[in-house]
C-alpha positions as CSV (number, residue, x, y, z in Angstrom):
1,M,50.5,74.6,73.1
2,Q,48.7,73.4,69.9
3,I,45.7,72.3,71.8
4,T,45.5,75.8,73.5
5,F,45.8,77.4,70.1
6,V,42.9,75.3,68.7
7,L,40.7,76.0,71.6
8,R,41.3,79.8,71.4
9,Y,40.6,79.7,67.7
10,L,37.3,77.8,68.3
11,R,36.4,80.4,71.0
12,A,37.1,83.3,68.6
13,C,34.9,81.6,66.0
14,L,32.1,81.1,68.5
15,L,32.2,84.7,69.7
16,R,32.1,85.9,66.2
17,A,29.2,83.6,65.2
18,C,27.1,84.8,68.1
19,G,27.7,88.5,67.5
20,L,29.8,89.3,70.6
21,L,32.9,90.3,68.5
22,W,30.7,92.7,66.7
23,L,29.5,94.2,70.0
24,A,33.2,94.5,71.1
25,K,34.0,96.4,67.9
26,R,31.1,98.7,68.4
27,R,32.2,99.4,72.0
28,I,35.7,100.2,70.8
29,A,34.4,102.5,68.1
30,K,32.5,104.5,70.7
31,R,35.3,104.7,73.2
32,G,38.8,104.8,71.7
33,V,41.6,103.5,69.5
34,I,43.4,100.2,69.4
35,V,47.1,100.4,68.8
36,L,48.9,97.4,67.4
37,T,52.5,96.5,68.0
38,L,54.3,94.4,65.4
39,H,58.0,93.7,65.0
40,R,59.1,91.6,62.1
41,V,57.5,90.6,58.7
42,L,59.3,87.7,57.0
43,E,59.0,85.3,54.1
44,N,58.6,81.6,54.8
45,D,62.3,80.6,54.7
46,E,63.6,83.1,57.2
47,F,60.4,82.9,59.2
48,S,61.0,79.3,59.9
49,S,64.7,79.7,60.7
50,S,64.6,83.1,62.6
51,S,66.2,83.3,65.9
52,S,63.7,86.0,66.9
53,L,61.0,84.8,69.4
54,P,57.8,83.6,67.7
55,A,55.8,86.5,69.4
56,T,57.7,89.0,67.2
57,L,57.1,87.3,63.8
58,V,54.4,87.6,61.1
59,H,54.5,86.0,57.7
60,R,54.6,88.4,54.8
61,K,51.4,87.0,53.3
62,T,49.6,87.2,56.7
63,F,50.6,90.8,57.1
64,Q,49.4,91.6,53.6
65,R,46.0,90.1,54.4
66,L,45.9,91.9,57.7
67,I,46.5,95.3,56.0
68,A,43.9,94.6,53.3
69,W,41.3,93.6,55.8
70,A,42.1,96.5,58.2
71,C,41.9,99.1,55.4
72,D,38.6,97.7,54.3
73,R,37.0,97.6,57.7
74,F,38.5,100.2,60.0
75,E,39.8,103.8,60.1
76,I,43.5,103.6,60.4
77,L,45.1,106.6,62.1
78,D,48.3,108.3,61.1
79,L,50.1,109.0,64.3
80,K,52.1,111.8,62.7
81,E,48.9,113.8,63.2
82,G,49.2,113.3,67.0
83,A,46.6,112.2,69.4
84,P,43.2,111.4,67.9
85,S,40.2,113.7,68.2
86,W,37.7,112.6,70.8
87,D,35.1,115.2,69.8
88,A,32.8,112.8,67.9
89,T,32.1,109.1,67.9
90,A,33.9,107.4,65.0
91,S,31.7,105.5,62.5
92,R,34.1,102.6,62.4
93,P,36.6,101.2,64.9
94,R,39.9,103.1,64.8
95,I,43.3,101.5,64.9
96,A,46.9,102.5,64.6
97,I,49.7,100.2,63.4
98,T,53.2,100.5,64.9
99,F,56.4,98.5,64.5
100,D,59.2,98.3,67.1
101,D,62.9,98.0,66.6
102,G,63.4,99.2,63.0
103,W,64.2,95.8,61.5
104,L,65.4,95.6,57.9
105,D,62.4,93.5,56.9
106,N,60.2,96.5,57.8
107,Y,61.9,98.2,54.8
108,E,61.8,95.2,52.6
109,F,58.3,93.9,53.2
110,A,56.1,95.8,55.7
111,E,56.5,99.3,54.4
112,P,55.9,98.4,50.7
113,I,52.8,96.5,51.6
114,A,51.4,99.3,53.7
115,T,52.3,102.0,51.2
116,R,50.6,100.2,48.3
117,A,47.5,100.0,50.4
118,H,47.8,103.7,51.5
119,C,47.9,102.5,55.1
120,P,49.8,104.7,57.5
121,I,52.2,103.0,59.8
122,T,54.7,104.1,62.5
123,I,58.1,102.6,63.1
124,F,60.1,103.1,66.3
125,V,63.8,103.0,65.7
126,C,67.0,102.9,67.8
127,P,69.5,105.4,66.2
128,G,72.5,103.9,68.1
129,I,72.2,100.5,66.4
130,A,71.0,101.5,62.9
131,G,72.3,99.3,60.1
132,I,73.7,96.7,62.5
133,R,73.7,92.9,61.9
134,F,72.2,90.8,64.8
135,P,71.6,94.1,66.7
136,F,69.6,92.8,69.7
137,W,70.9,90.4,72.4
138,P,67.7,88.1,72.5
139,E,68.5,86.8,69.0
140,R,72.1,86.2,69.9
141,V,71.0,84.3,73.1
142,S,68.4,82.4,71.1
143,R,71.0,81.3,68.6
144,L,73.5,80.3,71.3
145,L,70.8,78.3,73.2
146,A,69.7,76.5,70.0
147,N,73.3,75.2,69.6
148,T,74.0,74.4,73.2
149,S,73.2,71.1,74.9
150,D,70.4,70.9,77.5
151,A,73.0,69.7,80.0
152,A,75.2,72.8,79.5
153,V,72.2,75.1,79.6
154,H,71.0,73.6,82.9
155,R,74.5,73.9,84.4
156,I,74.3,77.7,83.7
157,F,70.6,78.0,84.7
158,P,70.2,75.1,87.2
159,D,66.7,76.2,88.3
160,L,65.2,76.2,84.8
161,P,62.2,73.8,84.5
162,N,62.6,70.8,82.1
163,A,60.8,71.9,79.0
164,G,61.2,71.9,75.2
165,R,63.9,74.0,73.6
166,E,61.5,76.8,72.5
167,Q,60.1,77.1,76.1
168,T,63.7,77.1,77.5
169,I,64.8,79.9,75.1
170,E,61.7,82.0,76.1
171,A,62.3,81.4,79.8
172,V,66.0,82.4,79.6
173,I,65.3,85.6,77.6
174,A,62.5,86.6,80.0
175,R,64.9,86.1,82.9
176,M,67.6,88.1,81.2
177,K,65.3,91.0,80.5
178,E,65.1,91.5,84.3
179,M,68.8,91.7,84.7
180,T,71.1,94.8,84.6
181,P,73.1,95.0,81.3
182,E,76.3,94.0,83.2
183,D,74.7,90.9,84.7
184,R,73.2,90.0,81.4
185,D,76.5,90.3,79.5
186,S,78.1,88.0,82.1
187,W,75.5,85.3,81.5
188,I,75.8,85.7,77.8
189,R,79.6,85.1,78.1
190,Q,78.9,81.9,79.9
191,L,76.6,80.7,77.1
192,E,79.3,81.6,74.6
193,D,81.8,79.6,76.5
194,A,79.4,76.6,76.6
195,A,78.5,76.7,72.9
196,P,80.3,74.2,70.7
197,G,82.8,76.1,68.7
198,R,82.7,79.8,67.7
199,Q,79.3,81.0,66.8
200,T,79.3,82.9,63.5
201,L,76.3,85.1,62.7
202,E,77.2,87.1,59.7
203,D,76.2,84.4,57.2
204,R,72.8,83.7,58.9
205,E,69.4,85.2,58.6
206,P,70.0,87.9,55.9
207,L,67.3,90.2,57.3
208,N,68.5,90.0,60.9
209,S,69.6,93.6,60.8
210,T,68.3,97.0,61.5
211,M,67.6,99.6,58.7
212,T,70.3,102.0,57.7
213,W,69.7,105.7,58.0
214,E,69.4,105.9,54.2
215,Q,66.6,103.4,54.4
216,I,64.9,105.1,57.3
217,R,65.0,108.4,55.4
218,E,63.6,106.8,52.3
219,I,60.5,105.4,54.1
220,S,60.1,108.6,56.0
221,H,59.9,110.5,52.8
222,R,57.2,108.1,51.6
223,G,55.1,108.9,54.6
224,V,56.0,106.5,57.4
225,A,56.0,108.1,60.8
226,I,59.3,107.5,62.6
227,G,59.5,107.5,66.4
228,S,62.1,106.7,69.0
229,H,62.7,103.3,70.6
230,T,65.5,104.8,72.7
231,L,69.1,105.0,71.5
232,T,70.2,101.4,72.0
233,H,67.1,99.5,73.1
234,Q,68.0,99.5,76.8
235,I,65.2,98.4,79.1
236,L,64.9,101.7,80.8
237,T,63.8,100.5,84.3
238,S,66.9,98.3,84.6
239,I,69.5,101.0,84.1
240,P,70.5,104.1,86.1
241,R,68.2,107.1,85.7
242,D,70.8,109.4,84.1
243,I,71.6,106.8,81.5
244,A,67.9,106.2,80.8
245,S,67.5,110.0,80.3
246,S,70.5,110.0,77.9
247,E,68.9,107.1,76.0
248,L,65.8,109.2,75.5
249,T,67.3,112.5,74.7
250,T,70.1,111.3,72.5
251,S,67.7,109.1,70.4
252,R,65.3,112.0,69.8
253,D,68.2,114.3,68.9
254,A,69.6,111.8,66.4
255,I,66.3,111.1,64.7
256,E,65.6,114.9,64.3
257,A,69.1,115.5,63.0
258,N,69.0,112.7,60.5
259,L,65.4,113.2,59.3
260,Q,65.2,117.0,59.6
261,Q,61.9,116.7,61.3
262,S,60.6,116.7,64.9
263,C,60.4,113.4,66.8
264,V,57.7,113.4,69.5
265,M,56.7,109.7,69.8
266,L,58.4,107.1,72.0
267,A,57.9,103.4,72.4
268,Y,59.4,102.0,75.7
269,P,61.6,99.0,75.0
270,N,59.9,95.9,76.2
271,G,57.1,98.2,77.3
272,N,58.9,98.8,80.6
273,H,58.4,102.2,82.3
274,D,57.6,103.7,85.7
275,A,56.8,107.2,87.0
276,G,60.4,108.3,86.8
277,I,60.9,107.1,83.2
278,R,57.6,108.8,82.2
279,E,58.8,112.1,83.6
280,A,62.2,111.7,81.8
281,A,60.3,111.1,78.6
282,R,58.3,114.3,79.1
283,A,61.5,116.2,79.9
284,A,63.1,114.9,76.8
285,G,60.4,116.5,74.7
286,Y,58.2,113.5,73.7
287,R,54.4,114.1,73.6
288,L,53.2,110.5,73.2
289,A,54.7,107.4,74.7
290,F,53.6,103.8,74.1
291,A,53.7,100.8,76.4
292,N,52.8,97.2,75.8
293,Q,49.7,96.3,77.7
294,R,46.2,95.2,76.8
295,G,43.8,98.0,76.6
296,C,42.2,100.8,74.6
297,W,43.5,104.3,74.1
298,T,40.7,106.7,75.2
299,N,40.4,110.4,76.1
300,K,41.3,109.4,79.7
301,T,44.5,107.7,78.8
302,D,47.8,109.1,80.2
303,L,49.6,110.1,77.0
304,F,52.8,108.6,78.4
305,Q,51.1,105.2,79.1
306,I,49.3,104.5,75.8
307,P,48.4,100.8,75.6
308,R,49.3,98.6,72.7
309,I,48.5,95.1,71.7
310,N,51.3,92.8,70.6
311,I,50.4,91.1,67.4
312,W,52.1,88.1,65.9
313,E,51.4,85.2,63.5
314,A,49.4,83.0,66.0
315,K,47.1,85.9,66.8
316,L,46.1,86.3,63.2
317,T,45.7,82.8,61.8
318,T,43.8,79.6,62.0
319,P,45.6,76.4,63.2
320,R,46.3,75.7,59.6
321,G,48.1,79.0,59.1
322,R,45.4,81.0,57.1
323,F,44.5,84.5,58.0
324,S,41.5,84.6,60.3
325,Q,39.2,87.5,60.8
326,A,37.8,85.9,63.9
327,M,41.3,85.5,65.5
328,A,42.2,89.1,64.6
329,E,39.0,90.5,66.0
330,Y,39.4,88.5,69.1
331,Y,42.8,90.0,69.9
332,L,42.2,93.5,68.5
333,F,38.7,94.1,70.0
334,W,37.4,91.4,72.3
335,Q,40.3,91.4,74.8
336,P,40.6,95.2,74.9
337,A,36.9,95.6,75.2
338,T,36.8,93.3,78.1
339,A,39.8,94.8,79.9
340,S,39.5,97.8,82.2
341,I,39.5,100.8,80.0
C-alpha cells in the first residue's frame, strides 16, 4: 500500500510539473463544478486511534491547509444558493465542499476552520441519530474486529482472504454494506459473541458522536448549509421502498422543523441509489441529490445523480504527511477531467 501511495504521489508531481494538471483545471473551469465529500476532521490523537475507516478521516491541520489553498485558488460555491449558473465560463475552477454524517468533529474543527476562512460548506445530517455516541455500525464493527482474534473472525467469515487487520476490517464492512439491516445485525451479534469480554464504547473516542440539534442550529445560523443524509443512514437500495421513502421524507421534515428553513438537498448514504430511489427523492421534495462517484457536475448532469469525490488524508498529502497541492489537484481535477463527463 505504501509503495502504491508513493508511486501515485510521484505521478501527481510529474503531471503537475509538465503542466497536465493545469490543463485539467482549465478543462474543469470551462465545463463544470467539482464537489468534494469529506466526513471527519480529527486531531492527531483521535485520528490515530479512530475506529472510522481511513477513507473517512482528515487531519485537522491538513483540512486547514486544504481550505486556505482552495480559498486562494478556486471559486467555492455555496450550495444554499442551489445549482450553479452555467451561463458564463468561470474564470477559476469551481468547487463545493460537503460533509456526510454530521459528526461532532465537524462542529469542533471543520466548521470553525471554514467559517474563519469565509468558506461555505454543506453538512448532510441524519436527524434520527443526532447527538448519539458511536452512531454508525461500521465503527462498532471496526472496534469489534480490532479486538477479536483472526481465528474467530475467519470462523465467522470463512471465505475472507488472509490479509492484514486493516484490510480485513475494510473487507468485512464492505460486505456488510451489501446486506439487509436484519442480516447485518445478525452478523454483528456473532462478532459481539466472539469478542473477548464486553465491549464498552462510551469511554473511547470522545468525538465519535453526531452533533446535537443545538449544535446543528448553531452552525446553521453561522451560514453552514444543512442537508439530509436520510433519517438513520440506511443504505436506501438495501431496504424496502416504503421504508426508504419514509427515511427520505421524515428526515427532510425533521430538519425543516428543527431549523425553521427549507431542506432541498440530499446525500445518499454510501452513495447508493437507483431509479426508484431517485424518484422517491423527487417525491419527497428534494431538488439536488448527491452520489459518490468520480466525475464533474455539468449542465447536463441529472440533479439527482450529482457526482462527488471522496477526499481523505492520503489524497491530500505527501508520503511524509504534508499537504500536497499536486496530490489535491490530481484527485480534484485530473481524475474527474479524464473521466466521462
